[in-house]
C-alpha positions in Angstrom: 10.9 -18.3 -10.0 9.8 -18.6 -13.6 8.4 -21.9 -14.6 10.3 -21.9 -17.9 13.5 -22.1 -15.9 12.3 -24.8 -13.6 13.1 -27.9 -15.7 16.7 -26.8 -16.1 16.9 -26.2 -12.3 15.4 -29.6 -11.6 18.0 -31.5 -13.6 20.9 -29.3 -12.4 19.8 -30.0 -8.9 19.6 -33.7 -9.7 23.2 -34.0 -10.9 24.4 -31.8 -7.9 22.7 -34.3 -5.6 24.0 -37.6 -6.9 26.8 -37.6 -4.3 24.4 -36.8 -1.5 22.3 -39.8 -2.1 24.8 -42.4 -3.2 23.3 -44.9 -0.6 19.8 -44.6 -2.0 20.1 -48.1 -3.6 21.2 -49.7 -0.4 20.2 -53.4 -0.2 19.3 -52.9 3.4 16.5 -50.5 2.6 15.6 -50.5 -1.1 13.3 -48.0 -2.7 10.0 -49.6 -3.5 9.2 -48.1 -7.0 5.5 -47.9 -7.6 3.8 -47.5 -10.9 2.3 -44.1 -9.9 4.3 -40.9 -10.0 4.7 -38.6 -7.0 1.9 -36.4 -8.2 -0.4 -39.4 -8.8 0.2 -40.7 -5.3 -0.5 -37.2 -3.8 -3.7 -37.0 -5.9 -4.8 -40.4 -4.5 -4.0 -39.5 -0.9 -6.9 -37.6 0.8 -4.7 -36.0 3.4 -2.6 -34.4 0.7 -5.4 -32.7 -1.3 -4.3 -29.2 -0.4 -0.7 -30.0 -1.5 -2.2 -31.1 -4.8 -4.2 -27.8 -5.1 -1.1 -25.8 -4.2 1.0 -27.6 -6.9 -1.7 -26.8 -9.4 -1.9 -23.1 -8.4 1.9 -22.8 -8.6 2.0 -24.6 -11.9 4.4 -27.3 -10.6 2.4 -30.4 -11.4 4.2 -31.2 -14.6 7.6 -30.6 -13.0 6.9 -33.3 -10.4 5.7 -35.7 -13.1 9.1 -35.6 -14.7 11.5 -38.5 -14.6 13.3 -37.3 -11.5 14.0 -39.0 -9.2 12.9 -36.6 -6.5 12.5 -36.6 -2.8 9.4 -34.8 -1.7 8.5 -33.8 1.8 4.8 -33.6 1.6 2.8 -31.5 4.1 -0.6 -32.7 5.2 -3.8 -30.8 4.9 -3.5 -29.8 8.6 0.0 -28.5 7.9 -1.3 -26.3 5.1 -4.2 -25.1 7.3 -1.7 -24.1 10.0 0.3 -22.1 7.4 -2.8 -20.2 6.4 -3.7 -19.6 10.1 -0.2 -18.2 10.8 -0.8 -15.3 8.5 -4.0 -13.4 9.2 -4.5 -12.2 5.7 -4.4 -15.7 4.2 -7.8 -17.4 4.2 -7.1 -19.8 1.4 -4.3 -20.6 -1.1 -5.7 -17.9 -3.4 -4.4 -15.3 -0.9 -0.8 -16.5 -1.2 1.2 -14.8 -4.0 2.0 -17.4 -6.7 5.7 -16.6 -6.5 5.7 -17.2 -2.7 3.8 -20.4 -3.1 6.2 -21.7 -5.8 9.2 -20.9 -3.6 7.6 -22.6 -0.6 6.7 -25.8 -2.5 10.2 -26.0 -4.1 11.6 -25.9 -0.6 10.0 -29.3 -0.1 11.7 -31.0 -3.0 15.3 -32.4 -3.2 16.8 -33.8 -6.4 17.5 -37.5 -6.0 15.6 -40.2 -4.2 16.4 -40.7 -0.5 14.8 -43.1 2.0 14.9 -42.2 5.7 17.7 -44.7 6.2 19.8 -42.7 3.8 19.7 -39.7 6.0 22.3 -38.9 8.6 22.2 -36.6 11.7 23.2 -33.1 10.9 23.1 -33.7 7.1 22.2 -30.6 5.1 19.9 -31.1 2.1 19.8 -28.5 -0.6 16.2 -28.0 -1.9 15.1 -26.9 -5.3 14.5 -23.3 -4.2 18.2 -23.1 -3.3 17.9 -23.2 0.5 18.8 -26.0 2.8 17.2 -28.1 5.5 19.1 -29.9 8.2 18.3 -33.5 9.2 17.9 -34.1 13.0 17.7 -37.8 14.0 18.0 -37.4 17.7 14.3 -38.1 18.3 12.9 -39.6 15.1 13.3 -38.0 11.7 13.0 -34.2 12.0 13.9 -31.5 9.6 15.2 -28.1 10.8 14.3 -25.3 8.4 15.8 -21.9 7.7 12.9 -20.5 9.7 14.0 -22.6 12.7 11.0 -25.0 12.5 11.5 -28.6 13.7 9.3 -30.5 11.2 8.6 -34.1 11.8 8.4 -36.9 9.2 5.1 -38.7 10.1 5.1 -41.2 7.3 8.3 -42.1 5.5 9.4 -43.9 2.4 6.3 -43.8 0.2 7.8 -45.0 -3.0 6.9 -43.6 -6.4 7.9 -44.2 -10.0 10.0 -41.0 -10.0 11.1 -40.8 -6.4 10.0 -41.0 -2.8 7.6 -39.1 -0.6 8.0 -38.4 3.1 4.8 -37.0 4.7 5.6 -34.1 7.2 3.5 -32.3 9.8 4.3 -28.7 8.9 4.8 -26.6 5.8 8.5 -25.9 5.7 9.7 -22.3 5.3 13.2 -21.3 4.2 12.7 -18.1 6.2 10.1 -16.6 8.5 7.1 -15.1 6.7 7.4 -11.4 6.4 4.6 -9.3 7.9 3.1 -6.8 5.5 1.0 -3.8 6.4 -2.2 -5.8 6.4 -0.7 -8.4 8.7 0.4 -5.7 11.2 -3.1 -4.2 11.1 -4.8 -7.5 11.7 -2.5 -8.3 14.6 -3.1 -5.0 16.3 -6.3 -5.0 18.3 -6.8 -1.2 18.2 -6.8 -1.4 14.4 -9.6 -4.0 14.1 -12.1 -1.4 12.6 -9.5 -0.3 10.1 -9.2 -4.0 9.0 -12.9 -4.3 8.7 -13.0 -1.2 6.6 -10.3 -2.4 4.3 -12.2 -5.7 3.9 -15.4 -3.9 3.1 -13.7 -1.7 0.6 -11.8 -4.7 -0.9 -8.4 -3.1 -0.3 -6.7 -5.8 1.7 -4.9 -7.2 -1.3 -3.8 -3.7 -2.3 -1.9 -3.3 0.9 -0.3 -6.7 0.5 1.4 -5.5 -2.7 5.1 -4.9 -2.9 4.8 -1.2 -2.3 6.5 0.3 -0.3 3.6 2.3 1.2 3.2 4.7 4.1 -0.1 4.2 6.0 -1.6 6.6 8.5 -3.7 4.1 10.4 -6.7 5.4 12.4 -7.5 3.6 15.6 -10.9 2.0 16.6 -11.6 5.1 18.7 -11.0 7.3 15.6 -13.4 5.3 13.5 -16.0 5.4 16.2 -15.7 9.2 16.3 -16.2 9.2 12.5 -19.4 7.2 12.9 -20.6 9.4 15.7 -20.2 12.5 13.5 -22.9 11.3 11.1 -26.4 10.5 12.4 -27.0 8.1 9.6 -23.8 6.1 10.2 -24.2 3.5 12.9 -21.6 1.1 11.5 -19.2 0.8 8.6 -22.0 -0.8 6.6 -23.8 2.5 6.5 -20.9 4.3 4.8 -21.2 4.1 1.0 -18.4 1.8 -0.3 -17.2 4.5 -2.7 -16.9 7.0 0.1 -15.1 4.5 2.3 -12.7 3.6 -0.4 -11.8 7.2 -1.0 -11.3 7.9 2.7 -9.1 4.8 3.2 -6.9 5.5 0.2 -6.4 9.1 1.5 -4.5 7.5 4.4 -2.0 5.8 2.0 1.1 7.4 0.4 3.4 5.7 -2.0 6.9 5.3 -0.7 8.3 4.7 2.8 8.0 7.9 4.9 9.3 7.5 8.4 8.7 10.0 11.2 12.1 11.6 10.7 11.3 12.1 7.0 8.2 14.2 7.7 8.4 17.9 6.8 6.0 20.8 6.2 4.6 19.8 2.9 1.8 18.3 0.9 2.1 14.6 -0.1 0.1 12.8 -2.8 -2.1 10.1 -1.5 -3.6 7.1 -3.4 -7.0 8.7 -3.2 -8.0 10.7 -6.3 -10.1 13.8 -7.2 -11.0 15.5 -10.5 -9.3 14.0 -13.5 -8.1 11.2 -11.3 -5.5 13.5 -9.8 -3.9 12.4 -6.5 -5.4 14.1 -3.5 -3.0 16.1 -1.3 -2.4 15.4 2.3 -1.0 18.2 4.4 1.8 17.4 6.8 2.8 20.0 9.5 5.7 19.4 11.8 6.3 22.8 13.4 5.8 22.1 17.1 2.9 19.6 17.1 2.9 17.1 14.3 -0.5 17.2 12.5 -1.9 15.6 9.3 -4.7 17.1 7.3 -5.1 19.9 9.8 -5.8 18.1 13.0 -5.0 14.4 13.0 -2.1 13.6 15.3 0.3 10.6 15.5 -0.1 8.1 18.4 2.7 5.8 17.4 5.2 6.0 14.5 7.5 3.9 12.4 5.8 0.5 12.8 7.8 -1.3 10.1 6.3 -3.9 7.7 7.8 -5.8 4.9 6.2 -3.5 2.3 6.3 -0.1 4.1 5.6 1.7 7.4 2.6 2.4 9.5 1.9 5.4 11.7 -1.1 5.2 14.1 -3.2 8.4 14.2 -6.0 9.6 16.4 -8.5 10.6 13.7 -10.0 9.4 10.4 -8.9 12.0 7.8 -11.6 13.0 5.3 -10.4 14.0 1.8 -10.5 17.8 1.8 -12.1 20.2 -0.7 -10.4 23.5 -1.6 -12.0 25.3 1.3 -10.8 22.8 3.8 -7.3 22.9 2.3 -7.3 26.7 2.8 -8.7 26.4 6.3 -6.0 23.9 7.3 -3.1 25.9 6.1 -1.8 28.6 8.5 -0.3 30.4 5.5 -3.8 31.2 4.2 -5.5 32.7 7.3 -5.8 36.1 5.6 -7.3 34.5 2.4 -9.8 32.6 4.6 -10.7 35.9 6.4 -11.2 37.6 3.1 -13.4 34.8 1.8 -15.5 34.8 4.9 -15.9 38.6 5.3 -19.5 39.2 6.4 -19.9 42.1 4.1 -19.8 39.9 1.0 -22.8 39.6 -1.3 -21.3 36.4 -2.7 -21.1 33.4 -0.4 -17.6 32.3 -1.4 -17.4 29.5 1.1 -20.6 27.8 -0.1 -19.6 28.4 -3.7 -16.1 26.9 -3.3 -17.6 23.8 -1.5 -19.6 23.0 -4.6 -18.5 20.2 -7.0 -16.5 22.5 -9.2 -13.9 21.6 -10.3 -12.0 24.8 -9.6 -8.5 26.1 -10.1 -7.6 28.6 -7.4 -4.5 30.8 -7.3 -4.2 31.4 -3.6 -2.3 34.4 -2.2 -0.3 33.9 1.0 -0.6 36.0 4.1 2.5 37.9 3.1 0.8 38.6 -0.3 -2.2 40.1 1.4 0.0 42.1 3.7 1.8 43.6 0.7 -1.6 44.5 -0.7 -2.6 46.4 2.5 0.8 48.1 2.6 0.2 49.3 -1.0 -2.5 51.7 0.2 -1.9 54.0 3.2 -5.6 53.9 4.2 -5.7 50.1 4.3 -4.7 48.8 7.7 -6.8 45.6 7.6 -9.2 43.8 5.3 -12.0 45.8 6.8 -10.6 48.9 5.2 -10.8 47.5 1.7 -14.2 48.4 0.1 -16.2 45.2 -0.1 -16.8 45.6 -3.9 -13.1 45.8 -4.5 -12.4 42.8 -2.2 -15.1 40.7 -3.9 -13.8 41.6 -7.4 -10.2 40.7 -6.3 -11.2 37.3 -4.9 -13.2 36.4 -8.0 -10.1 37.2 -10.0 -8.3 34.3 -8.3 -10.7 31.5 -9.3 -11.1 29.7 -12.6 -14.4 27.8 -12.5 -13.9 25.9 -15.7 -11.8 23.0 -14.6 -9.1 21.4 -12.6 -5.9 22.7 -14.2 -2.7 21.2 -12.8 0.7 22.8 -13.4 1.6 20.4 -16.1 -1.5 21.5 -18.0 -0.5 25.2 -18.0 1.1 26.3 -21.3 3.0 29.4 -22.2 0.8 32.4 -23.2 -2.3 30.5 -22.2 -5.2 32.8 -21.3 -7.4 31.8 -18.4 -10.7 33.5 -17.9 -11.3 34.0 -14.2 -14.6 33.9 -12.3 -15.0 37.7 -12.6 -14.7 37.5 -16.4 -11.2 39.0 -16.7 -8.2 37.1 -17.9 -4.7 36.2 -16.7 -2.0 35.0 -19.0 0.4 32.2 -18.2 4.1 33.0 -18.6 6.4 30.0 -18.5 9.4 31.8 -20.1 11.3 32.0 -16.8 9.6 29.9 -14.2 5.8 30.0 -13.8 4.1 33.4 -13.6 0.8 34.9 -14.2 0.5 38.2 -16.0 -2.6 40.2 -14.9 -4.7 42.9 -16.4 -3.1 45.4 -14.2 0.4 44.7 -15.5 1.6 42.4 -12.7 3.9 39.5 -13.2 3.0 37.2 -10.3 5.1 34.2 -9.4 3.4 30.8 -8.8 5.4 29.6 -5.8 3.8 26.3 -5.2 1.6 24.1 -7.3 -0.8 21.2 -7.4 -2.4 21.2 -3.9 -5.2 18.9 -5.0 -8.6 18.7 -3.3 -11.8 16.8 -4.0 -13.3 19.6 -6.0 -10.3 21.5 -7.4 -6.6 22.4 -7.2 -4.8 25.2 -5.5 -1.7 27.0 -6.8 0.1 29.4 -4.4 0.9 32.9 -5.7 3.2 35.4 -4.0 1.0 38.5 -4.8 -2.7 39.3 -4.7 -3.8 39.3 -8.3 -5.4 42.6 -9.4 -7.7 42.7 -12.4 
């Protein structure tokens, strides 16, 4: 709720509540009007210090210093601490979104001044956040909230110059607090290491945002396997924060992707590579479901208020262009060509370097068409190594990370072997080669940590 609208709401609520509290001036139980306002009384009451802090953070102090009158149900410090304890990600009031805090506090304010004797069993009180609370007088003065709390008034009828305060033993909620992704992780024992990692990388608040997000959440066992894979990593503290942040963000995708929505594709994660481009996460659903080549789901569709969580059995490391090729079953022939033992160029080591590279990657079908074009070529081994090496170099641009939206019509790109290809955007995306080919770019922007891959439907020939 915006503060600029609050004053109007307060006075509208006041007039709407005049009928509700017509007995407030009863001679049997008159209001004792003190000189201090509701806020001043709260400030002077040690057990309401957190309430005062909350009012300040929510920018509601001046509103409750207005003429009123108001009835305020004031939660004690213990009540606020219980609220913080109920949501694992909330360690202090600073962790509660301001809009949430405002709404919660306004749920404790009713326009008009009502003593406890003015209340009747079953009476509904409309609060200034628009929701109601129900009075229960069967065993004292209790208030039943929208979240089914039974909140007790422990001290009633504290008069103020602009209303009355009743001290209550719980923070009242109009509805149950939603559990965001971070809450779910904190409440799941097998995700405790993930939570510790998020805390170390200062990403907890990011996953409390509105989203929605899809999180692939590695278990404690998965994190232990990651630590065991590196002799210098005995705990999360040994992993550089920058590395840990990149790895964690690689497990997060914008949008809500449920198990039924998964398909063979690459999805963009919140982790970034060259030029701050989003790194690609490979999803495979043919037969066994796998992420990033070999991570598998253990549990899916764990719903949160701001997205969905899938538990996985491995910590996924952001891939370079070599790993992207290795993980894709459509590139097995390309991988075989790159790793041919006859090479004088160590393509694998070269393409694991920092780059950044732009690679036009032929599919298995493209390589088969190349073999079929020469009657004497039945396998890669039949292609002279000099020819194969020259062809592979003609698929790599070593001068930058060029995504599809950076390609321009008639753009000339000098490949790693020194020859050029020309971009043709006149009818789709194609590459014109030195040998007269017009090769279709069939998929784009598979982004790795050191470069980007675009898929082509033919082997490029210089």
